[in-house]
C-alpha positions as CSV (number, residue, x, y, z in Angstrom):
1,X,14.5,-34.1,50.8
2,X,16.6,-33.8,47.6
3,X,18.9,-36.6,46.7
4,X,22.7,-36.0,46.9
5,X,23.8,-34.8,43.4
6,X,25.9,-37.9,42.7
7,X,23.2,-40.3,43.7
8,X,20.6,-38.2,41.7
9,X,22.8,-38.2,38.6
10,X,23.5,-42.0,38.7
11,X,19.9,-42.7,39.4
12,X,18.6,-40.6,36.5
13,X,21.2,-42.2,34.2
14,X,20.4,-45.7,35.3
15,X,16.6,-45.4,35.1
16,X,16.8,-43.5,31.8
17,X,19.0,-46.4,30.4
18,X,16.5,-48.9,31.8
19,X,13.7,-47.2,30.1
20,X,15.5,-46.9,26.7
21,X,16.8,-50.5,26.7
22,X,13.3,-51.8,27.8
23,X,11.6,-49.8,25.1
24,X,14.1,-50.8,22.4
25,X,13.6,-54.5,23.5
26,X,9.8,-54.0,23.2
27,X,10.1,-52.7,19.7
28,X,12.7,-55.3,18.6
29,X,10.6,-58.1,20.1
30,X,7.5,-56.9,18.1
31,X,9.6,-56.8,14.9
32,X,11.1,-60.3,15.3
33,X,8.4,-61.6,12.9
34,X,9.4,-59.2,10.2
35,X,11.5,-59.8,7.2
36,X,14.7,-59.0,9.1
37,X,13.9,-61.4,11.9
38,X,17.5,-62.4,12.7
39,X,18.6,-58.8,13.1
40,X,15.6,-58.0,15.4
41,X,16.2,-61.1,17.3
42,X,19.8,-60.1,17.9
43,X,18.8,-56.6,18.9
44,X,16.1,-57.9,21.2
45,X,18.6,-60.4,22.9
46,X,21.3,-57.6,23.3
47,X,18.8,-55.1,24.7
48,X,17.5,-57.7,27.2
49,X,21.0,-58.4,28.4
50,X,21.9,-54.7,28.7
51,X,18.6,-54.1,30.5
52,X,19.4,-56.8,33.0
53,X,22.9,-55.5,33.7
54,X,21.7,-51.9,34.2
55,X,18.9,-53.3,36.5
56,X,21.6,-54.7,38.8
57,X,23.0,-51.1,39.1
58,X,19.6,-49.7,39.6
59,X,19.0,-52.1,42.5
60,X,22.2,-50.9,44.2
61,X,21.0,-47.3,43.7
62,X,17.5,-48.1,45.1
63,X,19.2,-49.7,48.1
64,X,21.3,-46.5,48.6
65,X,18.1,-44.4,48.5
66,X,16.5,-46.3,51.4
67,X,18.4,-44.6,54.2
68,X,19.5,-41.4,52.6
69,X,16.2,-40.4,50.8
70,X,13.2,-42.7,51.5
71,X,13.6,-43.1,55.2
72,X,14.5,-39.4,56.0
73,X,11.6,-38.1,53.7
74,X,9.1,-40.5,55.3
75,X,10.1,-39.6,58.9
76,X,9.9,-35.9,57.9
77,X,6.4,-36.4,56.4
78,X,7.6,-35.1,52.9
79,X,6.0,-36.2,49.7
80,X,4.6,-39.4,51.2
81,X,2.0,-40.2,48.6
82,X,4.0,-40.0,45.5
83,X,7.0,-41.5,47.4
84,X,4.8,-44.5,48.3
85,X,3.8,-44.8,44.7
86,X,7.4,-44.7,43.6
87,X,8.3,-47.4,46.1
88,X,5.4,-49.5,45.0
89,X,6.3,-49.1,41.4
90,X,9.9,-50.1,42.0
91,X,8.8,-53.0,44.1
92,X,6.5,-54.2,41.3
93,X,9.3,-53.9,38.8
94,X,11.7,-55.8,40.9
95,X,9.1,-58.5,41.7
96,X,8.0,-58.9,38.1
97,X,11.6,-59.0,37.0
98,X,12.1,-62.0,39.3
99,X,8.8,-63.5,38.0
100,X,10.0,-63.1,34.4
101,X,13.3,-64.9,35.2
102,X,11.7,-67.7,37.4
103,X,8.1,-68.1,36.2
104,X,7.5,-71.6,35.2
105,X,4.0,-71.2,33.7
106,X,3.5,-69.5,30.4
107,X,0.2,-67.9,31.6
108,X,2.0,-66.5,34.7
109,X,4.9,-65.3,32.6
110,X,2.6,-63.5,30.2
111,X,0.8,-61.7,33.1
112,X,4.0,-60.8,34.8
113,X,5.6,-59.5,31.5
114,X,2.5,-57.3,30.8
115,X,2.7,-55.8,34.4
116,X,6.4,-55.3,34.1
117,X,6.0,-53.5,30.7
118,X,3.1,-51.3,31.9
119,X,4.8,-50.2,35.1
120,X,8.2,-49.7,33.2
121,X,6.5,-47.5,30.6
122,X,4.7,-45.5,33.3
123,X,7.8,-45.0,35.5
124,X,9.2,-41.9,33.8
125,X,5.8,-40.1,34.3
126,X,5.8,-41.2,38.0
127,X,9.4,-40.0,38.5
128,X,8.6,-36.6,37.0
129,X,5.5,-36.3,39.1
130,X,7.4,-37.3,42.3
131,X,10.1,-34.7,41.5
132,X,7.7,-31.9,40.7
133,X,5.6,-32.5,43.8
134,X,8.7,-32.8,46.0
135,X,10.1,-29.5,44.7
136,X,6.7,-27.8,45.4
137,X,6.6,-29.0,49.0
138,X,10.3,-28.8,49.7
139,X,11.9,-25.5,48.5
140,X,15.6,-25.1,48.4
141,X,17.1,-24.8,51.8
142,X,18.7,-21.4,51.2
143,X,17.0,-18.6,49.3
144,X,19.0,-17.0,46.5
145,X,21.1,-14.1,47.6
146,X,19.5,-10.6,47.4
147,X,21.0,-7.7,45.7
148,X,24.2,-6.6,47.6
149,X,24.4,-10.0,49.5
150,X,27.3,-12.3,49.2
151,X,29.8,-9.8,47.8
152,X,33.0,-8.9,49.6
153,X,32.7,-5.5,51.1
154,X,28.8,-5.4,50.9
155,X,27.0,-3.7,53.7
156,X,25.2,-5.9,56.1
157,X,22.1,-5.0,58.0
158,X,22.1,-5.4,61.8
159,X,20.2,-8.3,63.2
160,X,18.5,-8.3,66.5
161,X,19.7,-11.4,68.4
162,X,19.0,-10.3,72.0
163,X,15.6,-12.1,71.9
164,X,17.5,-15.4,71.6
165,X,19.1,-14.9,75.1
166,X,17.1,-14.7,78.3
167,X,18.3,-14.0,81.8
168,X,18.8,-17.0,84.0
169,X,18.2,-16.5,87.7
170,X,18.6,-18.9,90.6
171,X,16.4,-18.9,93.7
172,X,18.1,-18.3,97.0
173,X,18.0,-21.9,98.1
174,X,19.9,-23.3,95.0
175,X,23.3,-21.7,95.7
176,X,26.6,-23.5,95.9
177,X,27.4,-25.4,99.1
């Protein structure tokens, strides 16, 4: 079940921005110990703030997907395996983001950060896989028009519809009283 175009566009934009800001933070964080450490520290801090703000938008979009995409697709039996992987990956990202914010132990924080980074870097490949698999199992609802169809004045071919109707008869004892 394809996402509504608006929700799809906003989701792609938000998750792309999350990936870019997260990757930029990762690079800046690694370069904080270089000769331009103040510049990289500032870039890392700004990317982290931007990443967090965009994550709030992504949470709203994920919440919107539950009834209009995830729930419907699950009930319809469509793309369940990659869909479950997508839900699990996003749950891991949300849980590890909370862990990064609230973790008190340095050991726990390091583990949570590593998981968040690994899942975040893998997410674009997971999204592309989910989309490709979904499009394979869920073709567009309407086939493209054939030659001559959809034009004003185009000839139409007759369609046999009589099979859709059947004769209804009542037995003699069911008449009106």
